[in-house]
C-alpha positions in Angstrom: -7.3 -47.8 59.6 -4.7 -47.4 56.9 -5.3 -48.4 53.2 -4.0 -51.6 51.9 -1.8 -51.8 49.0 -0.1 -48.3 49.2 3.7 -47.4 48.8 3.1 -46.7 53.0 1.8 -50.2 53.5 4.6 -51.8 51.5 7.2 -49.7 53.5 5.6 -51.4 56.7 6.2 -54.9 55.2 9.9 -53.8 54.3 10.5 -52.3 57.6 9.3 -55.6 59.3 11.4 -57.7 57.4 14.3 -55.5 57.8 13.7 -55.9 61.7 13.3 -59.4 61.6 15.6 -62.7 61.6 14.6 -63.5 58.2 17.3 -63.4 55.5 16.0 -62.1 52.3 17.3 -64.2 49.3 16.8 -63.7 45.4 15.3 -66.3 43.1 19.1 -67.1 41.9 20.3 -67.2 45.7 17.8 -70.0 46.1 19.0 -71.8 43.3 22.5 -71.7 43.4 23.6 -71.6 47.0 24.6 -74.9 48.6 22.8 -74.1 52.0 19.8 -72.2 52.6 19.5 -70.2 56.0 16.8 -71.8 58.1 14.6 -68.6 57.7 14.2 -66.8 54.7 12.1 -64.8 52.4 11.9 -64.6 48.5 10.6 -61.3 47.1 9.9 -61.3 43.7 8.5 -58.3 41.4 7.1 -59.1 38.0 7.1 -55.5 36.0 4.3 -55.9 33.9 3.0 -52.3 33.3 4.9 -48.8 34.1 8.7 -49.6 34.8 9.5 -46.1 36.1 6.9 -46.6 39.2 9.0 -49.6 40.4 12.1 -47.2 41.2 10.7 -45.7 44.4 9.9 -49.3 45.7 13.4 -50.6 44.6 15.1 -47.6 46.3 13.1 -48.2 49.5 14.3 -51.9 49.4 17.9 -50.9 48.9 17.6 -48.3 51.6 16.7 -51.2 54.0 19.3 -53.6 52.8 17.0 -55.9 50.9 17.7 -56.7 47.6 15.1 -58.6 45.6 14.2 -60.2 42.1 12.7 -58.1 39.3 11.6 -59.6 36.3 11.0 -57.1 33.0 8.8 -58.2 29.9 10.3 -57.4 26.6 7.7 -55.0 25.1 8.2 -51.4 24.5 6.2 -49.9 27.5 8.2 -52.0 29.9 11.4 -52.4 28.6 13.5 -49.3 29.4 17.0 -49.9 29.7 17.8 -46.8 32.0 15.2 -48.1 34.5 16.5 -51.6 34.5 20.0 -50.4 35.0 19.0 -48.3 38.0 17.5 -51.4 39.5 20.4 -53.7 38.6 22.9 -51.1 40.1 21.0 -50.9 43.4 21.9 -54.7 43.7 19.0 -56.2 42.9 18.4 -59.3 40.6 17.1 -58.6 37.4 15.6 -61.2 35.2 13.6 -61.9 31.9 9.9 -61.9 32.2 9.3 -64.0 28.9 5.9 -64.4 27.2 7.2 -65.8 24.0 4.8 -68.4 23.4 1.7 -66.0 23.4 3.8 -63.7 20.9 4.5 -66.6 18.7 0.8 -67.4 19.0 1.6 -71.2 19.9 4.3 -71.8 17.3 6.9 -73.6 18.9 9.7 -73.1 16.9 9.2 -69.3 16.6 8.6 -69.0 20.1 12.0 -70.6 21.0 13.7 -68.1 18.4 12.0 -65.3 20.1 13.1 -66.5 23.5 16.7 -66.7 22.3 16.9 -63.2 21.0 15.2 -61.5 23.7 16.8 -63.4 26.4 20.1 -62.3 24.5 19.4 -58.7 25.0 19.0 -59.3 29.0 22.2 -61.5 29.2 24.1 -59.0 27.3 23.2 -55.9 29.3 22.8 -57.7 33.0 24.0 -61.1 32.6 20.7 -62.5 34.0 20.6 -66.0 35.5 16.9 -66.5 36.0 13.7 -66.3 34.1 10.1 -66.1 35.0 7.0 -66.6 32.8 4.5 -63.9 32.1 1.0 -65.0 33.0 -0.7 -62.2 31.0 -4.1 -61.8 30.1 -6.5 -64.7 29.5 -7.8 -62.9 26.7 -5.7 -62.3 23.4 -4.1 -58.9 23.0 -5.8 -57.5 26.0 -3.8 -56.7 29.1 -7.1 -56.2 31.1 -5.5 -54.7 34.2 -7.1 -51.3 34.2 -10.5 -49.9 33.6 -9.4 -48.5 30.1 -8.2 -52.3 29.4 -11.1 -53.9 30.4 -13.5 -51.5 28.4 -11.7 -53.0 25.3 -13.0 -56.4 26.1 -16.5 -55.3 25.5 -16.5 -55.0 21.3 -14.5 -58.4 21.7 -17.4 -60.2 23.5 -19.9 -59.2 21.0 -17.6 -59.9 18.0 -18.3 -63.6 17.7 -14.6 -64.2 17.4 -12.3 -66.4 19.6 -11.6 -64.0 22.5 -9.4 -66.3 24.7 -5.7 -66.9 24.4 -5.0 -70.8 25.0 -1.2 -70.6 25.5 0.6 -70.8 28.3 4.3 -69.6 28.2 5.3 -72.6 30.7 4.1 -74.8 27.6 7.7 -73.8 25.9 9.7 -76.1 28.4 7.4 -79.3 27.4 10.2 -79.7 24.4 13.0 -77.1 25.3 15.2 -76.8 28.4 16.1 -73.4 30.0 19.3 -74.9 31.5 20.4 -75.0 27.8 20.7 -71.1 27.7 23.2 -70.4 30.2 20.4 -70.0 32.9 20.2 -71.4 36.5 16.6 -71.5 36.7 13.0 -70.4 36.7 11.2 -68.5 39.1 8.6 -71.2 39.4 10.0 -74.4 37.8 13.1 -74.2 39.8 11.4 -73.7 43.5 10.4 -76.4 45.7 7.3 -74.8 46.9 6.3 -77.8 49.1 7.4 -76.2 52.4 7.3 -72.6 51.3 4.4 -70.2 52.2 3.4 -68.6 48.7 1.9 -65.3 49.0 0.7 -63.3 46.0 -1.0 -60.0 45.5 -2.6 -60.9 42.1 -5.9 -59.3 41.8 -5.0 -56.8 44.4 -5.6 -59.6 47.1 -3.6 -61.9 49.1 -6.5 -64.3 49.1 -6.3 -67.6 46.8 -10.0 -67.4 45.7 -9.2 -64.6 43.2 -6.4 -66.7 41.6 -7.1 -68.8 38.6 -3.4 -69.8 37.7 -1.2 -67.9 40.4 -0.9 -70.9 42.7 1.6 -73.3 43.6 1.4 -76.8 45.7 2.5 -76.3 49.2 2.1 -78.3 52.3 1.9 -75.0 54.4 -1.2 -75.2 56.7 -4.1 -73.4 55.1 -4.4 -71.2 58.2 -1.6 -69.1 56.5 -3.7 -68.1 53.7 -3.9 -64.5 54.6 -6.0 -61.9 53.3 -4.7 -58.4 54.5 -1.0 -57.0 54.2 -1.3 -56.4 58.0 -1.5 -60.1 58.5 1.6 -60.6 56.8 3.3 -58.3 59.0 2.3 -59.8 61.8 3.3 -63.2 60.4 6.7 -61.7 59.7 7.3 -60.3 63.2 6.0 -63.3 64.9 8.2 -65.5 62.6 5.5 -68.2 62.4 6.7 -69.8 59.1 10.4 -70.4 58.4 10.2 -70.0 54.6 8.1 -67.3 52.5 7.7 -66.3 48.9 6.4 -63.0 48.4 4.9 -62.0 44.8 4.5 -58.4 44.5 3.3 -56.3 41.4 3.7 -52.9 42.3 1.0 -51.5 39.8 -1.3 -52.9 42.6 0.2 -50.4 45.3 -1.0 -46.9 44.7 0.0 -43.8 46.6 -2.8 -41.3 45.6 -6.4 -42.2 46.8 -8.3 -41.7 43.2 -5.4 -43.9 41.5 -6.0 -46.4 44.5 -9.8 -46.2 44.2 -9.9 -46.4 40.6 -7.6 -49.8 40.5 -9.6 -51.2 43.3 -12.7 -50.7 41.2 -11.0 -52.3 38.1 -9.9 -55.4 40.4 -13.8 -55.7 41.5 -14.9 -55.6 37.8 -12.2 -58.0 36.6 -12.7 -60.7 39.5 -16.4 -60.6 38.5 -15.9 -60.4 34.8 -13.8 -63.8 35.2 -16.5 -65.5 36.4 -18.5 -64.8 33.3 -15.7 -65.1 31.0 -14.4 -68.5 31.9 -18.2 -69.8 31.9 -18.0 -68.6 28.2 -14.6 -70.0 27.6 -16.3 -73.5 28.9 -19.0 -73.2 26.3 -16.3 -72.6 23.5 -14.6 -75.7 24.1 
């Protein structure tokens, strides 16, 4: 049995899609096309960590004639123009993965100014038309993805200081309109998920039980709440669902077994840690 969440497993998914009768469309396609295909798959990638790691996956998709949507954060470790240029030149959609409400520490007027400035960079370079909020960590200033990030939480837990961030980047649109920024839409807010099967690898699992925020309102039968990538591949081959939205974070998909094992261990710690930490959050409120 092959490991899940590896480059080879993702290649199996892409190969299955390429051989299927699904049409792959981008987020912008979904928003602007006057008529959508009867059967389609949206594939979205949030680039949260290493942008260089995205390239072999983006090239794999391009080689199969599949063009997807990549959302890049505007932080030093992720915003690398040469990488985004390559992804864009291969024909993929590039978007802005905004986290301005968090950066502004909840200040609305400061957040919208940061949004305007950062968005302008993406629009000037790649004429982007869609955006997507970065959920980030529930802990302020901690990414909490890998083991080294999780370790940083320990002194915070015993510091006596407030460790949870209460800001959601979605809150920006309670006062402002993204349509006022020459944008066509948002990767969540502009999608009608009611008849779409939404599948996210957040937490290195397709299972919804490990997801706190990464959920949508869909009427799709719960029998399609899948757990393994092989189940998704079978679903695609069978064509059992007409509309699918896949969210894939490539930091979850490792090539080398030591990296795969380390990341898997980090996710187990993170999942169990969430139960404890959110229990603590309730006590804070």
